[in-house]
C-alpha positions in Angstrom: -0.1 19.6 19.2 -0.4 23.3 18.2 1.1 23.5 14.5 1.1 27.4 14.5 3.3 27.5 17.6 7.1 28.0 17.7 9.3 24.8 17.6 10.4 25.2 21.1 6.9 25.7 22.2 5.5 22.7 20.4 8.4 20.5 21.9 7.2 21.5 25.4 4.0 19.5 24.8 5.9 16.3 24.0 6.3 13.8 26.5 9.8 14.0 28.7 10.9 10.7 26.8 10.4 12.0 23.4 12.1 15.4 24.1 15.1 13.5 25.6 15.3 11.3 22.5 15.0 14.0 20.2 17.6 16.0 21.9 20.4 13.5 21.6 19.9 13.2 17.8 22.9 14.3 15.6 22.5 15.5 12.0 23.3 12.1 10.5 20.4 10.5 12.6 17.9 13.1 11.5 18.8 12.4 8.0 18.7 9.0 8.5 15.2 9.1 9.9 14.1 11.4 7.0 15.3 8.7 4.6 13.6 6.1 6.4 10.3 8.1 6.2 10.9 8.3 2.5 11.6 4.5 2.3 8.5 3.6 4.3 6.2 5.6 2.0 7.8 4.1 -1.0 7.4 0.7 0.3 3.7 1.6 0.9 3.2 2.8 -2.3 4.7 -0.2 -3.9 2.9 -2.6 -1.7 -0.5 -0.8 -2.9 0.5 -1.2 -6.6 1.4 -4.8 -6.2 -1.8 -5.5 -4.1 -3.9 -4.0 -7.0 -1.9 -5.8 -9.7 -2.3 -9.0 -8.2 -6.2 -8.2 -7.6 -6.3 -7.5 -11.3 -4.6 -10.5 -12.2 -6.8 -13.0 -10.4 -9.7 -11.1 -11.7 -8.5 -11.4 -15.2 -8.0 -15.1 -14.7 -11.4 -15.6 -13.2 -13.0 -13.6 -16.0 -11.2 -15.6 -18.7 -12.4 -19.0 -16.9 -15.8 -17.8 -16.7 -15.6 -16.5 -20.4 -14.8 -19.9 -21.4 -17.5 -21.6 -19.7 -19.9 -19.4 -21.4 -18.4 -20.0 -24.8 -18.6 -23.9 -24.3 -22.3 -23.5 -23.0 -23.1 -21.4 -26.2 -21.3 -24.1 -28.6 -23.0 -26.8 -26.7 -26.5 -25.2 -27.8 -25.6 -25.9 -31.5 -24.5 -29.6 -31.1 -26.8 -32.2 -31.8 -28.1 -34.1 -28.9 -26.4 -37.3 -28.0 -27.7 -40.6 -29.6 
């Protein structure tokens, strides 16, 4: 779609079904659609944040376990062998 065209000319490029749908919208419907788009964007942002929060937490847990095992191995070096 040509973004530099006037709105009426851009609408002519849309499929007939889409133009009929848009023609039937009231101001409240348009406001609801705008709110819906903002809501979806917010949910995607929070979802991305939560994904990285979970990945970071799992990485932290795995790192702590690996560090603990390494510390136990180093401590075992200084223990006398079993008799």
